Phi, psi and omega in degrees: 000140178273171181293346179265007180263128177237141179232118179224173184220144172253125177254101185282150171277205180284121178234128181290087176238178178302322181300321183259009186303324181296339176265317188276345179280343176271115186301322182291316179293317179301314179297320179298317178295315179300319180294337180275348178269146178293335180267358177056039176202163173279161176284170177235164175296330176295322177300316181291320179296320180295318179296318179295317178297320177300311182297332179274352185272168175295337178297338180251025187295343179251017179249124175206150179073025184243156172246120179264112180276121180242083190224018176066016178098004173292128180304139182255147176242044180283000000 
């Protein structure tokens, strides 16, 4: 890898997608997940895209080898 190569990762929280549908389609489970986040909501695909765009931007030019947790404040165990 050259000095201009950066490698980072986005660790998403709960986002209502097909992958998480078995959790988010149940209103009681969905509410429980929302209550566990500091922002009291599930994430969106736009939230994940924004984090990814940031990591790919010049604003993140000194960030490499990191995992950015985008989970609305749910504690992470990475």
